[in-house]
N, C-alpha and C positions, 0 to 999 in steps of 0.2 A: 954500332951493335945494340945500343939502347932504343933507336928508332925500329930494328928489325924486331925486337920484343913489342914495341909498342903495337907495331903492327901485325903483329900475330895475335896480340891480347884483342885488339877493338873485332877481328873477324871472329876470334871465340868469343869474345862477351858478348856482341850482336847476335850471333847464332844460339848461346844463349838465352838472351833476352826473349829474341821471338818463341822457342821450346817457351819460353817461359809464360810467354801470352796464351799461349797453347794449351799447356799442363790439364787444365780444367775439362777439357775435351776429354784428353786420352782417361783423367782418372775418372770423371763422371760426378755423379752426386755424391756428398754434398759441394762438391769442388765447382760445381757447375754451374750452382745457383748462389752460392755465398761467399765466393772469395773476389770477384772481380766486380759485378754489377752491386751498384748501389740503390740506394731509396730512389732520389731521382733519377737513376737510369731507370729504374723498373718503371714510373710514371710513365717515360718514354715509350718501354717498351710493353706496355699495357696498352697504348694507343695503335701503337705499331701493327700489336695485333687485331684489336679491334677492325683496323682498318683493310687489314689482310683477310679478315674474315667477313666482309660485306657490313660490318657496322661503321664503317664512318669514321672519323677523326672527331669518337667520343670516349668518356670514360662509362663507370657505374653500368657495366652490361649492357654500353649502348646508348643508356638514357638518358645521358649530357651531353651536347657536343662542345668542344673545348679547342683553342688553339693553347694551349699551354707548353708548349713544346718549338723544338726548332725543326725546321720543315724539312730540310735536306736528308739531317740522319734518320727523320722517323720514316719518310719513304724508302729510305735505304735499310732499314733494321725490317721496314714490312716483309721482305721476300722472304727469310726465311719461314715466317711465319705464313707465309701464300702458298709455299712451299709443301709445308707440314701440314695443313692442313689448319694450323693454330693451335699444333702442339707445343704445352708453354716449357717443357723439359728439351727437347729435341730442339725445336727452334733453339733455344739458348745456345747451343753448339756453332749454328751459324754464325748469330751475332758475334761470339767471341773470335770467331774465324776472318770476321768482316773487319772488326774493331782490331785486328792481329792485321791484315793485309794494310787498312789505311796505314798503322804507324810504321810498316815496314817501309808504304810508299813517303811517308811524311820523311823516314830516317834519307832515303836519296836525296828530297826533295831539301832537305837541313844541311844535308852536304853541301851542293849545286849551290845552297845561297852563302856559304862559311866560305868556298870557293870564290863565291867573286866579292867579295866582301875581305878577302885577305889577302888575296894574289898582288895588290898591287905593294903591299908591305912584306911578305913573304911568300916566294911563290912552290913553298915547298908540301907536294900532294898531300901529304901526310896530315899535317893540321885541319883542314876542312873533314876529313872524316876522325879524326880525334872529337870534333865539334861536333858531330852527328851522333858518335859513339855517347859521348855525355848525356844529348839531352834523350837517347834513343835506352839507355839504361838505367837512368836518373830516377829513384824510386817513385816519389810523388808521380812523375812525366810519365811512367809506366804507369801507373794504374788511374790518372785522368782521363787516358787513352783508354783504358779498358772496362770503362764504367759504366757503358750501355748508353752514354750521352754523347753528345757533339763536340767533345773538347779535340780529340785527334782528329778528325774531318776539320774541323776548322782553321787548326792549327795548319794541316795539309792543303788547304782551299787559301790560309795567307801566304804563306812561304809560297806556293804556286803562283801567287797573284804579285809580287814583289819579283819573284825570278822573272817573269815576262814584263815587266817595268821597267828591269834593268835592261832586258835584251832590246825593246820599243827604244829607250833611249841609246844606246849603244848604235842601234842604226842612224839613230840621227834622222837624217833629212832623206835616208835612200829607204826609210819603213812606209810600207803600203799598207793604205787604208785598213787590211786586214790583219795588219798585224795588230793595230791600235782596237780594232772592232774585238779580236781574242783576248787583250787585256780588260775590255769592257764587261765582255761576257763570264771572264775570272772575276770580275768585281762582283756581278749580281750572283753569281754562285756563293762567291764566300758570304755575303750578305746572306742568303737562304740558308748557309750551314750555322750562322752565327746571327741574330741580329744586330747585333753591338760591330759588325761586319762595316756596319755604316760607318761607322769611326776611321774604317782601313779607307774607305771606298774617298771619302772628304781629305781625309792627309795627301791620299795621291795623287785626287786629281787636283790640288792645290798647288802639292810639288811641281805638278807635272805642268801646269800652269805658268808658275815661275821656272821652270826650266826651257818653257817653250820662249816665255818674253824679255832673259835675261840670257840665256846659253845659245841658242840656236837663232834667236830674235826673228822669228818668223812673224812679228807684229799682234796684234788685238785681231783683227780678222783671223790669220791665219792659225792663231792657237785655237778659236773657237771655231776653226772648220774642223780642227785636228780632234778636238777633246768632246763636242757636241755629240759625234756619232754615237761611239763610245759607252760617253754619259748618258746618252737617251737607250742604250742596247742593256745596259749594266739596270737602268729600269726597268723597261720590258721585262727582263728575267727575275727581277725583282716581285713586278707587278701583282702579278695571281694571289701572292702571301698577304702583300699590303691591302689589296683591296679587300679579301677574305676576313681578313682581322676587323678592319673599318665597317664593314658592312655588318657582319653577323655578331661582331663583338665588341664594337663602338671605340675601339682604337688600335690603332698603329701596331701599337705593342702588346705584344702578346699578355695575358693575363698571367701569366706566371709573372712577369716581369713588375706587373702592379701589386702583384699579391707579397713579392718578396722585398719591396720598398715599405708594403704595406708597415707603419710605427718606425720608420727609421729616422734618427736624426742628422740634420747637418754634419758631417765630417767625422760622425763614428768609424769608420773603418777607415783612416786618414791616416794612422799609426801602422797600421801593419801593411802598407804599401810599401816600404823599405822594408820589411822580413820579408815579404814575398819573393820580393825581385832580388835581396839576397839568396834563398834557396834556388833559383831560378839561374844566378851567377854559377853558384855552387850546387848544385844539381845533385853533389853525392852529400852536402850535408845540411838535410832538412831540420830546421828549427824546432824545440819542444813543441806543442801548443802550450805547455803549461808554461814555457817561459815568454810566448814570444810577444805578450802585453809589456812586460818588464822593460820601464821607459830604460835604463843601461842599455838592454839585446835593442831596440828599436834607434836607439842612438849609435852603439857601433856599427849596426846593418847601413844606417842611412849614410853614414860616414863612408863605409866602405863601396858600398854602391854609386856615389857622387862622385869617389874617385875615380872606381872603373872605368865609371862610363864617360867621365870629363878625359881622361888619358884617350879614352877607345876614341870615340868624338874626334877631340882637337887632331888624334894621327889621321882619320878619315879624311878630315873638309882641307888637312894640307897637304895630303894626298890629289885631292880632290877627281875631278874624273866624272863620270853617270855614275859609279858605287855610291859616291857622296849622296847624291840627290836621294838615292834607294833610302837608304840609312837614314836619310833627315823623313823619309815618308813614314819610316818605321819608328822612330825616334815620334814624331809629332801621332800617333796613331797610342804608340803606348803611352805618350800624356795624357791623352782625351779617355783611353780605358783607364788609367790607373785617377784621372779625376773625377770622372763618372762615379765609379765604384768606389772610391775613397771618400767623397763627399756627399753625394746624393743619392747613393743605395744604402738597403738594409744587408742583410745576410753575410754579415764578416764570417761565419765558417764556409761560406763559397768565397772568397778571395782567394784562394790559390787557384781554384778552376776558373775564377774569372780570366786571371791575370797571364793564363799559362800559354796564350801564344805567342808571349813577350819572351818565352823561354829563349826559342832559336837564339834572337838578338843579342841578347845576355851573355848567354854559353859562349857563341861569337866575339863579344866582347870581351869577357875573361882569358879568352885566347889570345884574342890580338894582346892584349895586357900583358900576358909571360912574354910573348915574343917578344915587345919591347924591354921589359925586364931582362930578360937576359943577353940579349945584345948589348945593353949597359952595363952588367953585371960579372955575364959571362961571355964574351964573344965569341973567346973559340970553343969553350962548348955549350954555346948556348943552345945548340939542338938535340945532345945530351940531355941537359937538365927540361928544357920541354917535352920531352916525351920518358924523363921519370915524373912529374908534374903528371902527366896522362896516366902512366902507371897506376899512379897510385889513387887518380880520382876515380879510375874505373877500378879498383879493386876496391874502394869503398861505397861502390854503389854496389858493386857484385854482393859484397857483406851484407848489408842493408837489404837488401834482395834476398838472400837466403832467411835473414830473420823473419820475412813475413810470412814467413813457413812455419815459422816453430809454433809447437799449439797456445792459442790464448792472445797470442802479437796481432794477428790480424783478423781481428770480428767483425759480423756485420751486427750492426744495433740491432734490426728489427725482425728478426728471425723468432725472437721470441714469441711476439705478437702474432706472428703468422700462425706458429705451433697452438698457441692456444686457440685459436678462432679453427684452425684444421679439428681439434680433437674434440673441442668442446660448443661451438656452434652451428646451429645445420646450413646446408647450403643455401635455401630459400630468404634466410634470415641476412636484413640489411644490417649491414655494419660501421660506422663511422669513426674517422679520427681526422687530427690534424695530419698527422704525417700516415698516408695510404698510397706511397707509391708500390714500395714491396708488397702489403698487405691488399690492395688489390688487383698487384695480379695474381696473387694464389688465390682469392677470395674474392671471386666477378663481381657479388653484391656486397660492394663499398661504395659511401660517400665520401670525399675530400673532404675538409673542413677549413683548411688553410686556404683556398681560394687559388690555390697553384692551378688547378684544374679546373678546378670549379664556378660557373659565372655568376652561378646563384648565391654561393658561399663566399665570396670575396664581392658582391656587391653588397648584402647583411653586413660583414666586415667593414666596409668603408662606410655603412650610412647608419648603422648600429654600435660602432664600437667592438662589437662581439659576435659570437654563433650561436649562442645559446637558443635564441629563440627561432632558427632555424632549424635547431633540431629537435627540438619538441614540436615544430610543426611536422618533422621529416616522417616518412617511415622507419628511422633507424631502431631498430629494435636494441642492439647492443654497440657501445664506444669502446675499443681497444686501442691503447699507446701505451707511451712510457709512462712509469711511475708517477710522472706530477699529471698526471690527466687525473689523480684521484680531488686535487683539488680543487674538480670543475663542481665537488661537491659543497663547496661551502660557498658558492655562486649565490645569489639572490635573485637574477634574473630568471624572468620568464618560470619561475616556481620548479626550477628545475631539480632542486633536492627530494620536492615530493613526489617528483614523476620518475624518478631514475631512482638505483640504488645502487651502494660499490659492491662487486661483487670476488674483486679479487684486488689487492693492492702488495704486492710483492717490491721493496727495492731490492731484494740481491736478484732477480731477475729485470728490473728496468721495469714492471710488468705493470697496467693499472684496467681494471676490466671494469665497467659500468652496465648496468642493464635496466631497461626499462621496465617501471613495475608491474606484474600483473593485472593489477587493479586500477592503472592509470585509466582516462580516458582515451580514449580512440583520436591519432593525433588529426590535425584538421590541416592536413597538409596545401603547401601552393601548387598550382598546375604543374610545375616545371621540377615538383620533385619527383624522383621516382618511385614507383609502386609495386611494391612485391606482386609477384603472381598468386602467393596464395601466405596466408597468414597464422604458418604452422606455430604451435606453443612453443616457447622458449625452456630449455632445458634445464635444471636444476643444477646450478653451478657454487660450489665448495668456496666460500672463501677463502684466501689464502689459495688457492690451487694456482698451479705457474708449472707451465713445462723448465726444462732444464735449462739453466741459460746462466751466464755470469753477467753481473754488469756493467754495463761499458766505462771507462773510467770517465770522469764529469757529465756524466748523464745528466740533463737540465732540466728543469721541472717546463709543465708544458701551460701554459695559460690560454684562456679561453681566445681561437683565434691567432695564437702564434704560436713558435716551435723553434728550439734551434740543434738540428741537425748534426752529426759529426762532421769534419770537413772534407766532402770527397772530388 
């Protein structure tokens, strides 16, 4: 009876979570623009729109070339803008629909991967569906797959790649060259969906080599003949993006990665790794940001994660078979992701999104351990206990998703800046800000100052340590961002306080606006700086004026060249 209830609940909640992903399309504005799409999501969509309307991969009204995106998702999201002629509102319908379709495809892919990983432990077909449903309805994961970024697509491609890897290993010596080439092609697409997919490809080929040497015993030459063609194909698929990055921007890594690593310290995110993995082992139990850095929380989550993964991996490797090599590749990939983002990268507020592709493995591990525990302690009623736990987990996820719809719970933290600019700044004026994803999408003449999509700003940050000289030399008339931006008026560099004036400092709205003084000398802009088409005078703005908005909890001050946006 419990299994029947769980199966019906899975169907019901998967349908509900699909509708949940699509409801902004039905309700229209402001849900369409403010519920799912995040600050960085709007960065990607701005570039996708520029591509669709003939401006290429650029920002700032087509004046600044960039590679600060993940290519595959950007090209995919460009389709709605191409179909609508660049309409900013209508195209969001297409973006949300594409994201929902990708998430639904990933749901079935996660179910298939869970089936492969759990089959030798328990052949009950309900448990893989439970694992997939937990992934599909988890509140954090739902938001990550709908944020206008590549997370959903990346997860789908990673899971499809591991599924193909398992199929190739299961075929063994009967696998034909096309089987291996398809795997290589998927590896290339996974890299294009997000560049740290290089870790996945490295882990997969390493484990594939070990399998060939010690299981099929194909010999060094035989393994080389099997692995080199798909390896070359994966590089061929990735090569256009890598060549573009190196030739046009001087590095294989997109400038967004370099910008987010700016100012980072070794190991600064390490303590967050167990917390984020815990949230993916139990997707119905997100940990509040206010407590995730507590030593007690970090210690407890680290122990729980370590125990669950140890029990899961022990069972997998004792059972053996091709799936154990798939799990090994997934784990090595996970270790590389955690090591890179935990030790060498900045932007701790994005750790949840960075590690989201590990969620399918984490959830399957939790389901597997629950199967083990029920067999030990409730052998006769194990299936009923499993089903009851599944019902409880899915119900918690559903309750949290409903909570997100309550007024004031899930508020976009950048639209107060957009509304101010739309109401007070002329279209022809150039606006600058460290955080420009949302703002630039709705105001074309916006210049990014954190370097995430602006190579010139990034170069200034790396060489000078701050952005004020760049601002002074540019055609920026207004600066608008979170309230910490007002602190720039205290900076001595570039004679900044004599050239700009503070016109809004509103902590309640989390908004600050600076304006170039009317009597300031004209800027000496470098050749690469965007030039406005006309020099319209700035309108008068009253100090303290601000749109109606509530300050987000935990809003951070903005320092020159740096910012701390919310976790998206």
